[in-house]
KEKE-3310 file (N, C-alpha, C; in steps of 0.2 Angstrom, whole numbers, plus 5000, padded with zeros to 4 digits):
npx = (5004:5010:5018:5010:5004:5016:5018:5007:5009:5021:5017:5007:5015:5023:5012:5010:5021:5021:5009:5005:4996:4981:4982:4983:4970:4961:4964:4961:4947:4943:4947:4939:4926:4927:4928:4916:4907:4910:4907:4895:4890:4894:4885:4874:4865:4854:4855:4868:4868:4869:4868:4874:4887:4892:4893:4901:4914:4915:4918:4929:4937:4937:4940:4947:4959:4965:4966:4975:4986:4992:4993:5004:5013:5015:5019:5031:5038:5038:5045:5058:5075:5077:5082:5078:5069:5065:5060:5058:5047:5038:5036:5028:5018:5012:5009:4999:4990:4985:4981:4975:4969:4957:4949:4949:4939:4929:4925:4921:4910:4902:4899:4894:4883:4875:4876:4877:4867:4856:4851:4853:4848)
npy = (4995:5007:5007:5011:5023:5031:5031:5039:5050:5054:5055:5065:5077:5078:5083:5094:5101:5104:5108:5119:5129:5124:5111:5114:5120:5110:5101:5110:5112:5097:5094:5103:5100:5087:5091:5097:5086:5078:5088:5089:5075:5074:5085:5079:5076:5065:5062:5066:5083:5086:5097:5108:5102:5102:5115:5119:5113:5120:5133:5131:5125:5137:5149:5148:5140:5145:5157:5157:5150:5162:5172:5166:5166:5179:5183:5175:5185:5196:5193:5189:5185:5185:5174:5158:5152:5150:5162:5170:5162:5165:5178:5179:5172:5178:5190:5184:5181:5194:5199:5192:5181:5186:5192:5181:5174:5183:5182:5168:5168:5177:5171:5157:5162:5169:5161:5147:5145:5150:5163:5171:5162)
npz = (5001:5004:4993:4983:4986:4987:4974:4969:4976:4969:4956:4959:4961:4951:4942:4948:4947:4932:4927:4938:4943:4937:4944:4958:4957:4955:4966:4977:4975:4975:4989:4996:4994:4999:5012:5015:5013:5024:5035:5033:5036:5050:5055:5054:5043:5033:5020:5009:5004:4988:4979:4987:4991:4978:4975:4983:4981:4968:4973:4979:4967:4958:4964:4977:4975:4965:4970:4981:4974:4966:4977:4984:4975:4974:4987:4986:4979:4987:4997:4992:4990:5003:5018:5018:5030:5048:5052:5041:5036:5047:5046:5033:5037:5046:5038:5029:5037:5044:5031:5019:5025:5032:5021:5014:5023:5023:5009:5007:5015:5011:4999:5002:5009:4999:4987:4990:5000:4994:4993:4982:4972)
capx = (5000:5014:5021:5004:5004:5022:5018:5002:5013:5026:5012:5004:5021:5024:5007:5010:5026:5019:5003:5004:4989:4976:4984:4979:4963:4958:4965:4956:4941:4942:4947:4933:4921:4928:4927:4909:4905:4912:4903:4887:4889:4894:4879:4868:4861:4852:4858:4871:4865:4874:4869:4878:4894:4896:4894:4908:4920:4916:4921:4939:4940:4936:4942:4951:4964:4968:4969:4980:4993:4993:4996:5009:5018:5017:5023:5038:5041:5039:5050:5063:5081:5076:5085:5072:5071:5059:5059:5053:5039:5034:5034:5024:5010:5009:5006:4994:4983:4983:4979:4972:4964:4951:4947:4945:4933:4924:4922:4919:4904:4896:4897:4890:4875:4872:4876:4875:4861:4852:4849:4853:4846)
capy = (5000:5012:5009:5014:5031:5034:5031:5044:5057:5057:5058:5072:5081:5079:5087:5101:5105:5104:5113:5121:5132:5117:5105:5117:5122:5104:5099:5114:5110:5091:5095:5107:5095:5081:5093:5098:5080:5077:5093:5087:5070:5076:5088:5074:5075:5057:5062:5072:5087:5087:5105:5111:5100:5104:5123:5121:5111:5126:5137:5129:5126:5142:5154:5147:5136:5149:5163:5153:5150:5169:5175:5164:5169:5186:5183:5174:5190:5201:5189:5187:5186:5184:5167:5154:5149:5150:5169:5172:5158:5167:5184:5176:5168:5185:5194:5182:5181:5200:5202:5188:5178:5192:5193:5175:5172:5187:5179:5162:5169:5180:5165:5153:5165:5171:5156:5140:5144:5151:5169:5173:5157)
capz = (5000:5005:4987:4980:4991:4985:4966:4969:4978:4964:4951:4960:4962:4942:4939:4951:4943:4926:4928:4945:4943:4936:4949:4963:4957:4956:4973:4981:4973:4979:4996:4998:4992:5005:5020:5015:5015:5031:5039:5032:5039:5056:5056:5055:5038:5032:5014:5007:4999:4983:4977:4992:4989:4971:4975:4989:4976:4964:4976:4980:4960:4955:4968:4984:4973:4960:4973:4985:4970:4964:4983:4986:4970:4976:4993:4985:4975:4991:5002:4987:4992:5011:5018:5019:5037:5052:5053:5034:5036:5053:5043:5029:5040:5049:5033:5026:5042:5044:5024:5016:5028:5033:5016:5012:5027:5020:5003:5008:5020:5006:4993:5006:5011:4992:4983:4992:5004:4990:4993:4974:4968)
cpx = (5005:5017:5016:5004:5010:5021:5012:5005:5017:5022:5009:5010:5023:5019:5008:5016:5025:5014:5001:4996:4982:4978:4981:4973:4959:4959:4962:4948:4937:4941:4942:4926:4920:4927:4920:4906:4906:4908:4897:4885:4889:4889:4874:4864:4860:4856:4862:4867:4870:4875:4874:4886:4896:4897:4901:4913:4920:4920:4929:4942:4942:4940:4948:4958:4968:4971:4975:4987:4995:4996:5002:5015:5020:5021:5030:5041:5042:5044:5058:5069:5081:5078:5078:5073:5063:5056:5055:5047:5035:5031:5028:5017:5007:5005:5000:4988:4981:4980:4973:4967:4957:4946:4944:4940:4927:4920:4919:4910:4899:4895:4894:4884:4872:4870:4873:4869:4855:4849:4848:4849:4838)
cpy = (5006:5013:5014:5023:5034:5036:5037:5050:5060:5059:5065:5079:5084:5084:5094:5105:5105:5108:5114:5123:5126:5113:5108:5119:5115:5101:5102:5111:5103:5091:5098:5103:5089:5084:5096:5092:5077:5082:5090:5080:5070:5081:5084:5073:5067:5057:5068:5077:5089:5093:5109:5109:5101:5111:5125:5119:5116:5132:5136:5129:5132:5149:5152:5143:5141:5156:5162:5153:5156:5172:5173:5165:5176:5188:5181:5180:5196:5198:5187:5189:5186:5176:5164:5150:5150:5158:5172:5168:5163:5175:5183:5174:5175:5190:5192:5182:5188:5203:5198:5184:5181:5192:5186:5173:5176:5184:5173:5163:5171:5174:5160:5155:5166:5167:5149:5140:5147:5159:5172:5168:5157)
cpz = (5000:4997:4982:4980:4987:4978:4964:4971:4973:4958:4952:4959:4954:4940:4942:4949:4936:4925:4935:4946:4942:4942:4956:4964:4958:4963:4977:4980:4978:4986:5000:4998:4998:5011:5021:5016:5022:5036:5038:5035:5047:5059:5056:5050:5036:5025:5012:5002:4994:4979:4980:4990:4983:4971:4979:4985:4971:4966:4976:4972:4958:4958:4974:4981:4970:4964:4977:4981:4969:4969:4985:4982:4973:4982:4992:4982:4981:4995:4998:4990:5001:5012:5021:5026:5041:5052:5046:5034:5041:5049:5037:5031:5043:5044:5029:5032:5044:5037:5020:5019:5029:5027:5012:5015:5024:5013:5003:5011:5016:5001:4995:5007:5005:4988:4984:4996:5001:4989:4986:4970:4967)
residu = (MET:SER:GLU:VAL:ALA:ALA:MET:ALA:GLY:GLN:ALA:TYR:MET:ARG:GLN:LEU:SER:LYS:HIS:PRO:LEU:ARG:THR:LYS:ALA:ILE:THR:SER:GLY:VAL:LEU:ALA:GLY:CYS:SER:ASP:ALA:VAL:ALA:GLN:LYS:ILE:SER:GLY:VAL:LYS:ARG:LEU:GLN:LEU:ARG:ARG:LEU:LEU:LEU:ILE:MET:LEU:TYR:GLY:PHE:ALA:TYR:ALA:GLY:PRO:PHE:GLY:HIS:PHE:PHE:HIS:LYS:LEU:MET:ASP:LYS:ILE:PHE:LYS:GLY:GLN:LYS:LYS:GLY:LYS:GLU:THR:THR:ALA:LYS:LYS:VAL:ILE:VAL:GLU:GLN:LEU:THR:VAL:SER:PRO:TRP:ASN:ASN:MET:MET:PHE:MET:MET:TYR:TYR:GLY:LEU:VAL:VAL:GLU:GLY:ILE:LEU:SER)
# end
């Protein structure tokens, strides 16, 4: 089994290297869908709400994955030339938490309320 996991990991890394934006978008969509399926089951729903699941996957695919891709490219430019280490990582985390995290939380809440919950539907 560990050999299969290693091969899958290598294949994923090859795709990430060849097609980073596409790979991150698909990964984000799949992970968003998995987390929503788990959240629905934990909340006690008898049957998964497929519409909700697909809309959450769309959010991950169309917004969260690409946004994260381009944001981290920007962070690499901002911190270009700095030594890679704990201090630089801490600076990046602080910048992200103070700038992008509130924005992403607001965007998700707006998307969830307006699109997923159906205010705009």
